[in-house]
C-alpha positions in Angstrom: -53.0 65.4 -68.5 -56.3 64.8 -66.9 -56.9 68.6 -67.0 -56.4 68.4 -70.8 -58.8 65.4 -71.2 -61.6 67.2 -69.1 -61.1 70.4 -71.3 -61.5 68.4 -74.4 -64.5 66.5 -73.0 -66.1 69.8 -72.0 -65.6 71.2 -75.5 -67.2 68.1 -77.1 -70.1 68.2 -74.7 -70.9 71.9 -75.6 -71.8 70.7 -79.1 -70.7 72.1 -82.4 -70.6 75.9 -83.1 -73.8 77.0 -84.7 -73.9 79.5 -87.3 -76.2 82.4 -86.6 -79.3 82.8 -88.9 -79.7 86.0 -90.8 -82.7 87.0 -88.7 -83.8 86.4 -85.0 -87.6 85.6 -85.4 -88.0 83.1 -88.4 -91.4 82.0 -87.1 -93.3 79.0 -88.5 -91.4 78.9 -91.7 -88.2 78.4 -90.0 -85.0 78.5 -92.2 -87.2 79.3 -95.3 -88.4 82.6 -93.7 -88.0 85.6 -95.9 -85.8 87.3 -93.4 -83.3 84.4 -93.6 -82.7 84.8 -97.2 -79.2 85.8 -98.6 -78.7 87.8 -101.8 -79.3 85.9 -105.0 -76.3 84.8 -107.1 -76.4 85.2 -110.9 -74.3 82.8 -113.1 -74.0 83.0 -117.0 -73.3 80.3 -119.2 -71.9 81.8 -122.5 -69.2 80.8 -124.8 -66.1 82.8 -123.9 -67.6 84.7 -121.1 -67.0 84.4 -117.5 -69.3 82.1 -115.5 -69.7 84.6 -112.6 -69.1 88.4 -113.0 -68.7 89.2 -109.2 -65.5 89.4 -107.2 -63.8 86.8 -105.2 -65.4 83.8 -103.4 -69.3 84.1 -102.9 -69.8 84.1 -99.1 -72.8 82.1 -97.8 -74.0 81.7 -94.3 -74.6 78.3 -93.0 -78.3 77.9 -92.3 -79.4 80.6 -94.6 -81.6 80.3 -97.8 -80.3 81.3 -101.1 -81.1 81.3 -104.8 -78.8 80.8 -107.7 -80.0 81.9 -111.2 -78.2 80.1 -114.0 -78.8 81.7 -117.3 -77.5 80.1 -120.6 -77.6 82.2 -123.8 -77.5 79.3 -126.2 -74.2 80.1 -127.8 -73.1 76.5 -127.0 -74.0 73.5 -125.1 -72.7 74.2 -121.6 -73.1 72.7 -118.3 -72.2 73.6 -114.6 -70.9 70.9 -112.3 -70.0 70.8 -108.7 -70.8 67.7 -106.9 -68.9 69.0 -103.8 -71.0 72.1 -103.6 -74.2 70.2 -104.3 -73.6 67.8 -101.4 -72.9 70.8 -99.0 -76.4 72.2 -99.4 -80.0 71.3 -98.9 -81.6 71.7 -102.3 -85.3 73.0 -101.8 -86.0 72.9 -105.7 -84.9 73.7 -109.2 -87.2 75.6 -111.3 -87.0 75.5 -115.3 -89.8 77.1 -117.4 -92.1 77.1 -114.3 -91.5 73.4 -113.7 -90.4 72.7 -110.1 -88.0 69.8 -109.5 -87.3 68.8 -106.0 -84.3 66.4 -106.3 -82.5 64.4 -103.7 -79.2 65.2 -105.2 -77.7 66.6 -108.4 -74.1 66.5 -109.9 -74.6 69.1 -112.7 -76.9 70.8 -114.9 -76.5 71.0 -118.7 -78.0 73.6 -120.9 -78.5 72.5 -124.6 -80.2 75.7 -125.5 -80.8 79.2 -124.0 -82.8 79.5 -120.8 -82.8 80.1 -117.0 -82.7 77.6 -114.1 -83.3 78.9 -110.6 -81.9 76.8 -107.8 -83.1 77.4 -104.3 -81.2 75.8 -101.3 -80.1 76.2 -97.7 -76.3 76.3 -97.2 -75.4 73.5 -94.8 -71.7 72.3 -94.6 -69.0 75.0 -94.0 -66.1 74.9 -96.4 -65.0 76.0 -99.9 -66.8 74.7 -102.9 -66.4 75.3 -106.6 -68.9 75.3 -109.5 -67.3 75.0 -112.9 -68.0 74.4 -116.6 -66.8 70.7 -117.1 -63.7 70.5 -119.3 -62.6 74.1 -118.9 -59.5 75.2 -117.1 -59.7 78.9 -117.0 -60.4 80.7 -113.7 -63.2 82.7 -115.3 -65.1 79.4 -116.0 -65.7 78.6 -112.4 -67.1 80.3 -109.2 -66.0 79.4 -105.6 -68.5 79.4 -102.8 -67.3 79.9 -99.2 -70.0 78.4 -96.7 -69.3 80.0 -93.2 
């Protein structure tokens, strides 16, 4: 039994497993370095169209920098909500019409007219998170992010 406790203690002292960054030499910019950026994700808010055109869950690397472009075509007042996702990331900024917003936290974004919002962030907390259009029930009206 003592060996079991010692093994558990050694595992705790080793610290949590760290996700590998997308590059080796991030330099002065740290996690915001251009080599540590994942592929941008495009979402579309449109009446009767899927929110995400890609396949399966979107895989994100913990510790990597990403951008999500949310474009509304103005066919309806639509929002995208995902409090769990927004609490699992560090939000750098939200840019709308060249206005930069640096929020502490958000719950959702609502579009009353057509336009594009760019969210830049660092994925932090591993897990599976969903962004969806509030009040909708269809699978095409949501996108799942898997932070690894």
